[in-house]
N, C-alpha and C positions, 0 to 999 in steps of 0.2 A: 456356506456360512452366512449368517445374517449380517446386516449392516451394523448392528450393535456389536457383534463380535469383531468386525473390522475395526470399529472405533476403540474397542477394548485393547486389541493388539497394538493399535497406534499409540494409545495412552501408555501401555506398558513399555513400549520402546522409548517413548519420550521420557518417561520416568527413569528408565535405565540410563539414558543419555544424561539427564539432569543429575542423577545420583553420581554418575561417573565424574562429571565435571565438578560437582560439589566436593566430592572426596579427593579429587585431584589436587586441590590446593594443599590439603594436608600431606599427601604423598609426595608432591613435588618438593615441599620443604624438607622432607625427611630423606630424599634421594641421596645416596652416598656419592660423593665426588672424590676423585683421587688426584693428588698433585702429579704432574708429569715427571716421570723418571728421566734421567739423562745418563748417557754413556759416552765417554770421551775416548775416541779411537786415536790412532797415530799412523803415520806412514811407515812402511818398511822398505821404501825405495832405497836401493843401495845394499840391502842385506841379501843374503842367499835366498833365491826365490823359494817360495813355499811349494812343496811337492804335495799334490792332493792324493794322499794314500791312506787317510784315516788314522794316522799315528799321532799327530800333533806334537812331534818331537823336533820340528823345525825351530831354529833359534828365533825366528821372527815372532813366534807366538809368545815368547817371553817378554816382549816389549809392552804388553798390556796385561791388565788384570782381568780375572773372571768377574762377570756380573751374574748375580743369582737372585734369590728371593722371589721366584715365580709364585704367583697367587692363583688359587683355584678360581676358575670362571664358571665352569659347569661340572657337576650339577649344584654343588654347594658353594655359592658365590662368596668371595672374600674370606675364605678359610685356607689354611696351609694345605698344599697338595700332598697326595700320598707319597710321591717321590719328587725330589727337587731337581732342577735343571740349571746348567751354567752355560754362559755364552761369552765369546770373545769376538771382536771385530777389528781388523786391520785393513790397510789398503796400500797400493802402490799406484804408479801413474797409469796402469792399464786395467787393474782388477780390484774388486772388493773381495775380501776373504772373511769367512765366518767359521767359527768352531763351536760345536755344541757338545756338551757332556751331559748325557741323560742318565742320571743315577737310578739304580735299581738294586735294592737290597736282596731280592730273590730273582736271579737271572732267568729262572724258569717262567717268570711272568712276562717276559719279553716275547711278543708275537711277531715272527718274521715272515708274514705272508707276502706273496709276490703278486704283481699285477703289472699291467702295461702303464705307460706314461699317463699321468693325471688320474690314476685309479685310487690312490691314497689308502693302501691296505695296511692293516696291523698298526703297530706303534709308529708314530712319525713326529717330526719336528718341522716347524715352519717359521719363516721370517717374511714379514711384509715391510717393504721399503717405500716410503713416501718421499722420493727424491725430489719431486716438485715442491714438497712441503706446502701443498695446497689444501690439505685436510679433506680431499675428495677422492684422489686417485692414488694407487699404489701398485708396486710390482711384488708378486708373491712367489716364493720359492719353497717347495716342500720336498723333504726326502724321508722315505720310510727307513726303518732299520734294515730292511733287505736291499736298500739302494735304489728303490723305485723313485723316479723324479716326478714332481708335479709342479706346474707353473701356471699362473693365472694373472691376468691384468684386472685390477680392482678399480671400479668406478662408482660414481654416484654414492660416495661415502660408504661403500661396503654393500650396497644394495644390488650390485651387479658384479659377478665374477666370471671373466671370460677365459675358459679353459683352452680356447683355440690358440692363444698366444703361446708360441713355442720358441723361446730364446735359446741361445747357445750358452750353456754353463756346465760346470763340472762338480761332481760330488763323489765322495767315497765314505763308506761307513765301516765300522769295525766293532766287534764285541770286546769289552774289557771286563775285568773281574767284578766291578761294581756297577755295571751298566753297559751303555753303548755310546759310541762317538760318531759324529758326522762332521766332515770337513768339506767346505764349499768354496769354490772360486767362481765369482760372477764377473765376467768382463764388463767394464764400464760402458762399452759400446751398446750393451743390452739395456742400459738404464737411460733415463732422461733427466737432466739437471741443468742448472744455470752455470754461469762462469764467474760467480763471485769468488773473491780470494779466499774467504772462509765461509763455509756453508753449514747449515743445520738441516738435517733430514728427519722426517718422521720415521719411527721404527717400532715394530711390534713383533714379538715371537710367541708362538703358541705350540704347546706340546700336547699331543694326544697320548694319554696313558690308557692303552687299549683294554687291559684286563679289568679295569673299573669304569671304562667309558667316561674318562675324566679329561677335561681340558683345563690347562693352566696357562697363564700368560705372564710375560715379563712385565709389561705395564698393566697394573690392575685396572679392571673396568667393571662397571656395574652389570648386573644381570641383564638389564634392558637398556643398553647404551643408546643415546640419541643418534649416534653414528659410529661406524667402526673406524674409519681412517682418522677422523677428527679426534679420536681418543688415544692415538699413538703417543708413545714417549719420544724422546729426542736422541738423535745420534749427532754428537759434536766432535770437533777436532778434525774435520775435513778441510784441508788447506791446499790451495793451489791445484785443485783438480781441473783438468782440461776436458771439456766435453768431447766425446768421441763420436765422430760421424760414422754411422753404420753403412757398410757397403758389402752386400752379399748377393751373389748370383747363383741360381740353382737351376741348371738345365735338367731335363728329364728325357728319357727314351722309353718307349712303350711298345710292346708287341701284344696283339690281341688275336685270339682264334676262337671262333664260335662254331658249334655244331647244333643241329636241330633236325627235326623230322622233315624230310624232303616232300615237297608238294608236286605231284606229277603235273607237268605242263607249265608250271610257274617258274620262269627263268630266274626270278628274284629269290626263290626259296629252293635252292639246289642242294641244301643240306649242310653247307659249310660257308664260312666267311672268314677272311683274314685281313688284318690291318696292322700297319706300323706307323707310328707317329712320334713326333718330338716337339718339345716346347721349352719355354724358359720362364722362370720366375726370378724376379730381382727385387732387392730391398736396398734402397739408396737413402742414406741419411742426408737430406738437403741441409738441415741444421741438426744440432743435437736434439732439438725438440720435435722436429717434423720429419716424417719419413715418406718417401715415395715408393709404393709397391707397384710393380709392373708384372703383367702376365701375358704371354703370347701363346696362343693355341693351348689354353689350359686343359688338363685332363682330370676328371674326377672319377675315374673308373673304380677306385678302391673305396668310394663312399658307399656306406650302407644304404640299401634300398628303403623306400618309404614303406610304412606298415600298410596292410590292407585296410580299405575303407570303402563304404558305399553310402551315397547320399540320395535320399528319396525326396528331400525338400527343395531340390533345384539349386541350392547354393553351392558355391565352390568349397572344396575341402581344404583347410589350411594345413600345410605341412611345414615343418621346421627346415630352415636352411642348414645344410650339412657340409657344403663345399668350403674348403679351408680358406680360399682367397676372400670369400665374402663374409665368412664367420669372424675372422680376425678383425678386431677393432669395430665390430658391428655396433657396439654401444655408442660410438661417436655418431653413426648414421641413423640411430634410432629416433623416430619421431612418432611415438605412440600417442595419438591425440585423443583417444576415447577411453583409455583405460583397459580396453580389450585387445583384440588382435589387429584392429584397424591401424594402419601405419602409412605415412607418406612414402616410405621406401620398403619394398618387399623384394629382396634381391633375387628371389626365384623367378621373377619376371625376365631376368637376363639369362638367356640360354634356355628358355621355356620350350615346351612342345610346340611345334609349328601350329598356328591357329587356322590355316587354310586347309582345304580338302581337295584332293584330286579326283574324288568320286564323281562320275558323270555318266550320261547315257553311253552305252557301248563300251564301257570300261571293263577289261578282262582281268588285268593284274596291275597292282600298284606297289611300288617300293617307296614308302614314305619315311623320311628321317624321324628318329625318335626324339631328337632335340635340336635346337638351333645352335649352330657353331658360334662360339665366342672367338672372334678374330683376335681381340686383344682387349685388355682392361688396365686401367691405371688408377691408383688410389693414393691420394696425398692426405696424410692425416697425422694428428699428434696434438700435443698441448704445450704451450709455451710457459715459461716461468712467470709470465705476467698474467696468467689466468685465461689466455685465449685457447679455446678448443677449436681445431680446424679440421674439416673433412671435405675432400673433393673426390668424387668418383666419376670416371668416364669409361664407357665401354661401347664397343661396336660389335654387333652380331651380323653374320653373313646372310645373304639371300639363301633360302633353302628351296630346293626343287624336289618334287616327287617324280620318279620315273614311272611312266604309264605305258602300258601296252593295251591297245584297243582290241576288240573282238575280231577285227579284220587284220590284226597283226601289225598295225601301224604303231610305231614308237614315238613317244613325245615326252617333254618335260613340262610340268605344271608348277608354277610358283606357289608355295604354301606359306612362306614367311618372307617379308621384304627385308632389305638391308635396313638396319635400325641402329640408332644412336641413343644411348641412355646417359643422362647426366644427373648427378646429385651433389649439392653443395650444402655444407653444414657449418655453422659458426655459433659458438657460445662464449660468454665472458663472465668470469667470476668477479664479484665485487663485494663491498660491505664486509671486509675481512673474511671473504670466502663463505659467508653465510647466505649469499644470494647469487643468482645468475640470471642472465637473460640471453636468449639465443634466437636463431632463425634457421630456416631450411628452405631450399628451392630444389625442384626437380624438373627435368625436361625429357620428353621422349619425341624423337623425330624419326619418321619412316619414309623411305623412298618408295612412294606408292605406285602400284600397278593395278590394272583393271581386276585381276583375279583376287586381289586382297583389298578391294575398295571398301569392304565392310569394316576395316580397321581405321582408327584415328590417324590422321596424318601428323598432328602434333598434340601433345598432352603436357600441360604444365600444372604444377602444384607448388604451394609454398605455405609457410607458417611461421609464427612467432611463439616462443614459449618462455616461461619464467618460473622461478621458484625462490621463495624467501623463507628463511628459517630465523627464529628468534628465541630468546631465553635459552641459550646454550643448545640450540637446535632441538628444543623440546617441541615447539610448535612450528607449523609451516602453512604456507598457502602457495599453491602452484596452479598454473593454467596455461592454456594455449589457444590460438585461433588459427585456422587453416583455410585455404581457398584453393579452388581448382578451376582450370579452363581447358576444355578439349575442343579440337577442331577436326573436321573431316567432311566427307561427302554427305549428302542427304541420307544415303543408305546407312552410313556409319552412325550418324547421330540418331537416326530412327531406331537402329538396333540398340543403342544405348538407352534411349527412352523406354523401350519395351523390355529391356533385360530384367532379370529377377532382382537386380540391385535397386532398380528404380520403379518399374511398373507404372509408367504414366498413363497407361491405358486402363487402369482400374475403373470399373464401371460406376462405382459409387463415390469416386474422389472428385471433388469440385475444385480443389486447389492446384491440381496438375492436369495437363491434357497433352495428348500427342500432337506435335506440330511437324508435319512431313517436310516443311520447307526449311527447317533449321539446319545450320551447318556448324553450330557450336553450342556448348553448354558451359555455364559457370555456376559454381556452388560454394558453400562455406560449411565449416564445422568448427568444433572447439570443445574445450572442457575447462572447468574450474573446480578446485577441490581445496578444502582447508581441514586441518585436523591436528592431532597430537601424535607425534611419532617417536617420542622417547621420554625417559624419566618416569619413575614410578611404575605401577603395575597396571595402568590403564592406557589403552590406545583407542582413539576414535577418529573418524573422519566423515565428512559429508561433502557431496558435490553433485555435479550434473554435467552432461555433455549433449551435443546436438550434431546432427548431420542434415543439411538442407536437402530438399528433393533432388537438386541438380548436382550435388557433389559427386565427383567421379574421380577415383584414384587408381583404378585397376590397370592402367598401362604400365606403371612402375611401382605402384603401392598396393595396398590391400584394403578393400572396403567390402564388407559383407552386405550391408543394407543401408541405404540412404533414407531420408524422410523420417527421422525419429528424434525425439527429445527424451532423455533419460535422467532420472534423479536417483540418488542412492545415499545410504548412510550405514555406518557400521560402528559398533562398540565392542571392544575386546577387553577381557579381564585376564591378566597373566598371573600364574602362580609359579614362581621360579624358586621358591625356597623349599627344598626337599623335606618330606615328612616321613612318617613310618611306613607309608604305603605308596607314595609316588615321588618321582624325581622332579617332574614339572608337569604342568597342565595349563590349558587355556580354554576359554569359552568366548563365544562371540554371538551377537545378535545383528542381523542385517535386515534392511528394508530397501526395496527399490520399486520404482514405477516407471512407466513409459507412455509417451504420447506421440502422435504424428503432427505434422505441420498444419493439418486441418483442424487440430484441437481434439481429435478423438483420443479418449482415455483408453489405452490399449492393455495396460498390464499393471498388476500389483503383486508383490511377493513379500512374504515375511519368512525369515530363515534363522535357524539356530544351528551353530556348529561347535564342535569341541574336539580337543585332543588331550590324551593322557599318556604319559610315559611312566610306567609303574616302577616300583623300587627294584624289581628283578630285570628291568630293562625291556620287558614286554611293553606293548603299546596298543592303544585303541584310538580310533577317530570315528566320529559320528556326526550326523546332521539330520535335520528335518525341516521341511518347508511347507507352507501353504500358499497356493496361488489362487486367490478368489476371483481374479479377473484376468482372462487371457484372450485377447483379440489379435489376430495376425493378418496383416495386409497382403502378404505374399502367398498365402496358402492356396488360393484358387488361381494363381499365375496370371493375374490381370482381372480376375473377377472381383466381386465385392469383398469387403472385409469379413473375415470368418471368425466366429466365436468358438473357442474350445470350452469344454466343461471345466468346472473348478477342479484343481489338481492338488493332491497331497503326495508328498514323497518323503522317504527317509533312506539313509544309508548307514551301514556299520561295517568298519574294517578293523581287524585286529591281527597282531602278529607277535611272533616270539622274538627273542633277543637276536638281532642280526649279527652280533659278534661271534656267535657260536658257529661251529663248522656246518651245522645244519640248522636252517631256520625256515619258518613257514608263515604265510599270511593268508587270511581268509577274508572275503568281502562279499557284501550283499547290498544291492540297490533295488529299491521298490518304489514304483510310482503308479498312481492310478487316478483316473478321472471319474467324476460322478456319472451315474447311469452306465457304468462299465464302458464308457466311450473309448477309452484307451488304457493301456497298461504297459508297464515296463518292469522286467525283472532281470537283473544282471548278477551272475555268480562269478566270483573271481577266486582263483587259487594260485598262489605264487610260492615257489620253493627255491631255496638256494643251498648249495652243498659245496664245501671246500674240503675234500678228503685229505689233501696235502697242501703245503704252502704254495706250491707252484700251479695247482690245478683248481679251478673254480667252475661251477656250472649253475645255471638257473633255468627255471621253467615257469612260464606265465600262461595260465589257462583262463580263458574267458568264454562264457556262454551267456547269450542274451536272448530273451523273447520280448517282442514289442508289438503285440496285437493292437489293432485299432479298427473300429467300425467304420471309420470315415477317412481312408487314405485316398488322396487325390490320384486320379488315373488320367483323365483327359477332358477336353472340352469338345462338345458337339453342338450342332445347330438343330433346333427343333422349332418349327413354325416361325422361322426367322429370328429366333431368340437363342442366346447361348445357353447351353445345358452343361452344367459341370458334373461330371461323372465321378463318383467316389466308390470305394469298395471296402469290404471287410478284409483286412490283411492279417495273415498269420506270418509274422516276420521273425526269423531266427538268424542268429549270428554266432559263429564259433571261430575262435582263433587260438593258436598255441604258438608261443615264442620261446625257442630254445637257444641258449647261449652257452658256449664252452670257451674257456680261456686257459691256455697252458703257457706258462712263462718259463722259458728255459733259463733266461736271466733277464735283468731289467731292460735290456736292449733287443732281445730276441723273443718274440711272442707269436703264438698261433691262436687264432680266434675263429669261432664258428658261430654263425647266426642263421637260424632257420625259422620260417613262419608260414604255416598253412593258414589260409583264411577262407571261410565258406560263409556265404550269405544266401538265404532263401527267402523269397517273398511269394506267398501263396494267397491268391485273392479269391473271394467268394462274396455272395450276397451284395451284388452291386446296388447302388442307390444314387440318387441325384439331389442336388441342393434345392431346397424349397425356400427357406428363409435363413440366410447365412448367419444372421446375428441373433436368432432365437435362442433363449436360454435352455429350453427343453430340446434334447436331441431329436425326439420324435417329430418335433415341429421344424427342426432345422433341415432334416433330410427326409426323403420319401423312398422307401424300398420298393423295388420292382416286384410285382406279383408274378406268379408262375405263368399267367397268360399274357404277360408283357415281354418276357425275355426267354430266349432259349440259347443253348450253347452247342455249336456244331463246328467242326473243322477248325478248331482253335480260335473261334470267333464268337462273340456274343451278338445275337441279332435281337434288336429291341423294337417292339411295336408299342410305344408308350401310350398312344391314344386308342389302342385295341381296334383299329379299323382294318385289320388283316393285311396291312402294308408295313414293311419295315421302315421305321423312321430314321434309324441310324444304326451303325455297327460299332463295336469296340473290340479291338484285337485283344487276345488273351494276354493280360499283363504279367502273368506268372513268370518268374525267372529264378535261376540260381547262379550265383557268381562264384567262381573258384579261382583261387590264386595261391601259388607257392613261390616263396623267395628264399634263397639261401646264399650265404657268402662264407667261404673258407679262406682266411687271409693269414699268410705268414709275413710278418714284418720284422725286418732286421735293420736297426740303426747302427750301421757298422762304424761310423764315426759320428760325433754329435752333429745333427742337422742333415746328415746324408743317409738315405734309406733305400732298401730294396723291398719291393712288395711282390709276393706271389699270390695270385687270387684265382679262386675257382668259384664261379657263380652259377647257380641254377635257377630256372624260372619256368613256371607254368601259369598261363592265364587262359580262362575259357569259361564256358557256360556249362552248368550241370543240369541234371534232371530234377526239377523241383519236387517231383513225387517220390524221390529217393530219400531215405534216411541219411544222416550225416555219414554213417559208416559206409554206405553204398557209394556216396559221392566221393569220399576219400579213396575208395577202392577203384572206382571207374574213372574219375576225372583227375586223380592225382597219381596213385600208384601205378596205374596201367598206361598212363600217358608218357610219351617220351619228352623229357624236359629239354629246354634249350640250355646248353652248356657253354659257358664262356671262360676261357683260360687267358690269364693276363699276367704279364711280367713287366714290372716298372722299376726303373732305377733312377735315383736322383743323386746329385753330388752338389753340396753347398760350398762354393768358393767364398771365403771370407777375406776381403781385400783391404 
């Protein structure tokens, strides 16, 4: 695209932003605001205790009146709902009780689908309680008509819903002639509140009317609220409540037995392994506001395996945290400083795979642990009534040794991970009538170093300050942060950090960084600032930027993909939330972003348009297109000069049927291509869901991707004393299939299956080398080897670049195929609230396939005909509530 085209796109985006802000003044004035509703409850202390049976015939319910007049929120905001809902609230000195009467003129419209906890199937009713009354956080309790429970901790004014929060509470539902009823008992020990003699809590109730995919709320809210929690109504009449200190202890016992294919001669792979272990989790209410979570020898055996993935760019693959101890209250410990995945705290560093290796000369057999043992962890977290959010996490992981047998039969142990201590501290304070906050975070990693792991940092520290300010009823905001890091270690450790893919100080054309082999520490900074409009009217927009200095290093306990970059971004969104004759809602957005490095190199520019449509029949489509006129990458040549990609254009389109139906389908296509056919990407996605009966659901997700490129990095060689960067034409294919089955015998007894085969093929040809890494024309950027310069024998490329009949260098055949299969069959029984029994059967296959085979042959040879490793696990927990 010409420079004039770039200017035109920039002008259009600027005009779009200007138009949005100009029109905003009109829309902000016309935005509907609703007065806060209020419900007055009363105590039922001294009356006959309410029995949670779904009948609502207890005398205590007669002490208060029903409140009703729910208003439709989606899709047709501020209109009467199809069916009305009624609510009652009472309390005693230990519990909060809620009753819901969900009216239905035609009971056949009530959908009683089943699911496991937090699945939210079919018709449901939900209550959100802001017992702090801080307009930012809330406790959410949901029950479906079939009795399935859902619970979430809400933070950041509704922008974060943490489903890992699993409190103890009780519910019973029942069908009545004109609808259905839900009766709830929530122990006050599961909530957090102050000790004022008379209190006011925020409250909101939402009903999902499944047959019309309609949401109605007790407290009316606009279609685009500036915040969820801040728009709640009020619960009054709460007098003389005594904060309840939570004390729960949950021991577990676990038995594990694994079978796999025996390896002759390898004593570590004799075909079977067995293990018994026990541990303890505890939750101690230090105050009503602050909770201490403890775990000793935690086990995460029932956690679902990570999906298959292969990275050819050298960067670490980011996987979500799934372990319950670290997931619960993770919002408190979040410090996302760049707007992406970069974070001061990445909990998967704790208990990670050992970083050392026992491979050495003369090694015959190795038994290396799969992960580092977490000896214990403690987490102190919560939020006080005065607006202080507090989080402290401390964890110790054990020394890990690999058992080694040498070729001469000598046995030994090799340290592969040192004893390590991890610390995270977080603090935030609300002020300005809860419209603003300021906070900080510090982290520390300390390792007990030994010679075999001297490549690791001995200490790593990071810290940061963050803030956010909202004004004009939370319509506008500005937020930002600044972070810093400091790592120490041996010269070897700091040299490895300088040369890592994150930093690449050895880049041949970089004048602002250089490798210093004498250094024993590094210090860097980063941060972000963003301002925009987040609520009110039908327009949203924001603009901002972030930076990561070359020496910033977070990966001991955080996550940092790449340092040495400065990014700028802007986005404008138009929302259409008023239903019409052909859609329920839709939105469109324009985005622009650019990137630089600290030397001032202008590395990237992108323009993008995205959109979403929810049709009247509840089908949907989402689409997007982008143009990248400028793409330079500092890391492509792994320490070589800055590399230029050809201009890129891409688009995607996904569409699907109504997901409320028993059978629904999605189709998707992603297409990207560079000029001169330099690279290409095509991804095909098919997703299907089927629920033949209320208790059984299944889903299948198929993905196939081709990603050929004429210039895939292979390796670096030396030629005439100079580095030679070898690339190749890659024919890259990926296939994955994810199958899930869920059978719910009742809300507390479920059987789930997860299975995913994953196949990746990389077939290289037409090797070439870098000639001018920043040339615009591909033919000037690289040079292809001629037939008289290269030959392929014995799985090796022999290259005579100067044609003097002598081999200048060789390149091993980079072709490979990676094959993986993971499956979990889990039976989970919550025999009493908070206490569970798990039965788990896991299977796994990981290996290399034949890149010359088709996918069908790889599935047959490397999956179906291979003996998988089978792991059988039984785990029992019991939660003592003291």
